[in-house]
Phi, psi and omega in degrees: 000125181284132176219138168234119185237112179276151176206168176102355178287173179160195179261130180219150179281154176306137183091351181278184183228152172217154173236116177270147175235152176224107181269128184249150175204158175090003176206169183279090188307317188294343181273348189262141167281140187237149181214160168246137173235165173216157178219117177270158180304130178077005181238163178282157176293135182234148177288137179248309184199151180220158180213134182288170189301318183247012185282152175260344176228156182242193177229148188240155172288155182302326185295338184238003184300133181087349180245324182251145177226125177265144176208165180219151174235099183293334178289332181256002182053045185225138176252144181233157170221109175273123184241118179243164178049049185294145181239157177304328180288354173277354179298125184181172166270129183255132183238143170259152185221139178234130184228137174219132181234126174220235172293323177243146178259142178236136185216112184241147179231148170275180183272348177096153175225136185278132172240123179237123179249111185201148175266000000 
């Protein structure tokens, strides 16, 4: 059974930091490209950061560049998002996503974790 379980969300003050984790099971984690998305109330889900299957570094959306860092540990089947200098506009539900494309495409999502940035 495929599972992606996010954790690490919560309430943080502006300027603070959080580290999100996404624990994966039920598929060959190391083969998948991984991403973080977020969805704020009343807005569409947006891409935040992505990392290739064997990559050690990822790429970020402009809105979070220089503040958020995506990383993965294939030995632990875990994806991370380090979030620094958080702003109120970062408030959203954060989702992890795993994608693999060959003859057949596979696309998995977690259930999301709430991040609220407020004083």
